[in-house]
N, C-alpha and C positions, 0 to 999 in steps of 0.2 A: 321526655314525653314522646318525641318523635321516634326514639329508639324502640320503645314498646310497640308503637304502631307498625314499624317496618318489620320487626321480628314476627309479629302476628301475621302480617301480609306475606312474609317470606315463607312461613309455614303453610299458609293457605295456597300459595301459588306453586310452591315446590321448587327446589333448586334447579331441576332440569329445565324449567321454563325460563330461568333467570340467568344462569351462568353458562357460558359456552362450553363443550367437549371440544241558510246558508244558501243561497244554497241551490246548487245546480244538482237536482236529484235525478236518479236513474228513471228512465221510462219503464213501462211494464212490458216492453218488447222482449221477446225471447232472446234477442241478440244482446241486450244489455243485462247480462248476468253478472252479479257482483263477483269480482276476482279475488276470492279470499286468499289464494296463494301469494299473490303479489303483496297485499297488505300485510299478511302474516310474515312474509319474508322481510319486509321493510321494518316492522316493529321489532321482530326478533333480532335483526341485525343491529338496529340502533341500541337495543337493550344490551346486546353482546358487547358493543363498543363502550357504552357508558357505565355499565354495571360495575366494573372494577374501580372506576374513578369514584363514583358516589358511595359504593359500599365501603370502600376503605376510608374515605373522608368521614363518613358517618361513624366509623369505628375508631377513628384516631390513628389509622395505620397507613395513610396515603404516603407520607414521606418514607415510612419504613418499607412499604411493599412495592411502590411504583418504581420500575426500573427507569434509569435516566440514560438513554442512548444519545450520543452526539456524533456529528461528523468530525473528521480530523481537524477541520478548520474552526470548530466551535469556539466561541469567544468566552466561554467559562461562566455563563450566567445561570448556573444550576438552580439557584434559589428562586428563579422566576418560573420554572417549568411546571410547578404544581398549580399555580393560579392559571396558567395557560390551559391545562387539562380541564380544570373546573369551569372556568369562564366560557371556553369554547363549547364544551359539552352542554352547558346550560342554555346557550343560545340555540343550539340545535334541537334539544329535546323539549323546549318550552311549549311550542304550539301543540305537540302531542299530549304533554302532561296537562294542558289546559282543558282537554276534552272532559265531559262529565264522567263521573264514576259509573261503573257498570260491573255486573257480576259475571263477566266473561273472562276467559284466560287473558285476553289482551287487557281488559280493564284491571284485573288483579296485578298484572305485570306493571302496568302504568302506575297504579296506586303504590306499589312497592317502591318503584323508582322515585316517585314523588316524595315518599316518606324519607327515603335515603337522602335525597337532595336537601330537604328541610333540616334534617338532623346534621347533615354534613356542613351546610352553610353556617349553622350555629357554631360548629367546631372550627370552621375556617376563619371566623372573625374573633374567636376566643383567644386572647393573648396567652392563656395558660395551656392551650391545646398543643400537642406535638405536631398537629397539622395546621397551626396558625399560618394563614396564607400571607405572602409578602406583597403588601401594597405600598410599603414605605420606602423601599430602596430601588434604585435604578429606574430606567424609563419604561422598560417593557411592560410593567403592570398597567400602564395607561391603556395599552391595547386590550389586555385581557379583563380589566375592569369594565372596559367598553362592551366586550362580549357578554359579560355577566349582566350588565345593565340592560343590554338588548334583550336577554332572556327574561329579565324581570318585567320589562315593558311588554313583552309578548304574552306574558301570563301572570299579571299582577295578582289576580284573585287566588291563583293556585300557588305561586312561588314567593310572593311578597307578603300578602295579608296574613297568612297563617304563622309567620315568624313571630317570635316573642319580641316585646318592646326592646329588650336589651340587645337582641341580635340586630334588630333594625337600627338602633342607635349606633351600634358598633360599625355596621356596614356603611351607614351614612358618613360616619367619620372617616372610614377607609377611603370612600370615594372622594371626600373633600381634601384629604391629605395629598392626593395625586396632583393637586394644583401647584404644588411646590416645584415641580419639574418642568424644564423646558421641553419642547416637543418638536419633532421633525415637521417641516412644512410640506407634507405630502398626505397620503391617505390617513396618517395618524390623526390629523385634525378631526376627522369624523368620529373617531373613538372617544376623544375628549368631549366632543359635542353631544354624543348620545348619552354619555354618563351625566352630563349637566342637564340634559333633557329629562332623564329619569328623576333627578333631584327636583326639577321643576314640576314634574308630574305628581310627585308625592308631597308637594307643598313646602319643600325646603328652599333655602336661598340658593340661587344658581348663578353661574357666570354667563350672562347673555353675550358678552363680548366674545367668549370662546365659541359659542354656538354660531354667532354671526360670522366669525372668522372662517369657520369651516364652510358655511353655506356660500359666502361670497367667494372664497377661494375656489370652490368647486365650479362655480359659475365661470370664473376666469379660465379654469382648466378644461372646460368642455370644448372638444375639438370637432364635434359633429358626428352624426350617424350612430349615436348611442355610446360614444367612447369619451372617457375623461383621460387627460394626462394625469400621471401620478406625481404631481408637483410641477416643476418647471418643464421637465422633459417627458415626452411620451415613452411609456414602456409597454411592450406587447406581452402581457401576462394576464392572469385571471383575477387581478385585484379589483377590477371593476365589478366582478361578480362576488368574490370573496367578501367584500365589505362595502365598497364605495356606493354602488346603486342601492342595495337594500337598506343600508344605514341612513343614507341621505333621505330616502323616501320616508323612513320612519321618524327621523328627526323633524322633517317638515310637517308630518302628520301631527306631532305633538305641538309644534309651534302654531299651526292653524287652529288646533283645538283651544289653545290659550290666547288666541287673538294676536299672536306675535309674527305671523306670516300670512300672506294672501293665499287663498285657495288656488288661484291660478299658478302660483309658484310651485305648489305641491303637484298640481296636475301636469305641469311641464316636466318636473322630475320623474313622474310616473311614466309619461310618454317616452322619455329618454331611456328609462329602464326597460320598457317594453320593447323598444327598438333593439336594445342591446341583447335582449333575450331571444329575439328572432335570430340574430347571428349566433348566439350561444347554442340554440337548439340545432342549428345546422352544423355545428362543430362535432356533433355526435355522429360517428360513421355508421354505415349500414350494419356493421358488426357489433356496435355498442361500445366503441372505443372513442378516444378523443385525443387531439394533438397535444404533445407535451411541450408547451410553449412557456417561456418565461420562468421566473423564479417561484419558489414555494410549491413545486409540483408534488411534494410529499404531503400536501394537504388533501390530495386525492380527490374524492368526489365533492369536496367543498367548492370546487370550480363551478358547480352548478347551483350555488346558493341563490343567485338572483332568479334563475328559472324556477326553482322550487318555491321561492317566495312569491313570485308572480302567480303561480298556480294556487298557492295558499290564499292569496288575496282575491282570487277569482277575477283576475285582470289580464288573462292571456289574450292575445289578439285573436281575431276571428279566424285567422289562417292556421292557428295551432290549437288543437283540441286538448282538453285536460287529460283524456285517456291516452292520447298520443305522447304527451309528456311523461305520463306514468310508464308507458311501454319503453320509451327511450331511456329514462333514468334507471328503470329496473334492469335493463340490459347492461348499462354501464356498471351498476353496483355488482351485478352477478359476475361480470368480467373481472372486476378489480378487487372487490372485498373478499378475496379467497382466503383459505386457511393460512397461507404463508404470510398474510398481512398481520397475523396475530402471533404472539409468542405463546408458550405453553400455559401461561397463566391468564391469557386473554387480553393482555396489553397490546396496543398497536406497536408494530415493529417500525423502526426508522427506515423509510424507503418509499417505494411506490407500489409495485406489485410484489411485495415480499420484503425482505430485509436487505436494503441497499443503502447503507449509511452515506456513501460517497455522492449520492444524488441530492443529499440534503444541503441546504444553505447554512452558512456559518452561524445564523441566529436560531437554528432549528434544533429542538431536542424532543424527547418523547411527548411532553405536554403539548407541544405545538401541533402535533398530528391530529388532535381532536377537532380541528377545523373541518374534518371530513363529515362530522355530524350535521353541518349546516345544510347539506343537500337533502336532509330528511324532514325539513320543516313542513312539507306538504302532508305529513302524517297528521297535522292538525285539522285536516279536512275529514269529516265523518265518513264512515264506510259507505253511506248511501250516495255520496257525491259521485258525479260522473268520472272524476279522477280515478276512483276505485271501481265503480260499477260498470263503466263502459267497456266495450270489447277491446281486445288488443288492436292497436292501430299502428301502421307504419309511420315512423317519423320521417322528416323531409328527405334526408339522404337515402334512407332505406327504400322509400317509394321511388325516388329519382333513379337509383341504380338498378331498380327492377324494370325500369322503362315505363313506370306508371306516371300519371299526371301529378304535378306538385306545384305549389305557388311559386311564381318567379320572385326573385329577390328585388329589392328596391333601395332607394336612398332617401333619408329624411333630412330636412333642413333645420328643424327646430333644435 
């Protein structure tokens, strides 16, 4: 059923638009002119990144056609890389795919990708498919099932409800089988928790102890000023933004909805993420680059997941405007997501700004790289939102290094 839909949509949109070679509304001021080039660049780039993943999964050719690059230190878990690509891409595209259908080029591109995702996920949980995804072996699928669950939570009416009953039942079973594996006591806890929260949200039995373990552990690990330790020891990297803040806030949102957590607990987590994002925005240099700190730098723009999420939620602090964030993130994307980041068939190369396998960590392969899609979640804001419609605006460091005024930094105690 989905294959017929996406082939029709593919014809309607055209290959050239698909494959590579609320509400804070705009004012009527002449200064607030919708920035179509920025939004067009964002959605075309996101489509360029995810199209090979979902197109091949929908056609049963993901395993056949997806290259698997690894660093020399790779630990050999090739059979987890395909779920990595699918789960991480799903989390990044979900808010954009959740927008209403429309008869524009963007709308048709979005509809095509949505159809590919639905058909692909059906294949991914079909035991007879050549692209049957690995949920059953090793521990890494705990992480990428969490990303997939996060995507489904972000767009349930678009990515979950249209699935067939058989596909839903199979995916539920896949999520539950993950409970058989032990988990690292670090950021991994939040991936298991968000998967269990998805099961809670759709009315399935869920493991509340696993959710509570993550929430309580994160409270113990909070060291102040918007930063969590990643387990027992502090690590200076982007995992607070990759996963820890955005997933914790969404876990607590589900718990509050179901009467399993207090509203003030959610609000505290949101305040902490907001403070973290103040620091994150200041890490973007005047030129639109950012420091290469910590591990997993091959996840590229995924380092700004939390900042893009806060923009999507319309919860940016008063000192940071939505169009300021758009300007900063667009500069980062244009600096980093250059042609050399992609191979000749449109797959992400292993590296940072190009193909650099030796900068990858031992657990990283091609599928891991699709974490970069997480910086695109603000595409879930409609084009009329100030994020898109506002004029270009200097971000903090750009203003500061021009000698212009900028908000001084601060420290928070919560």
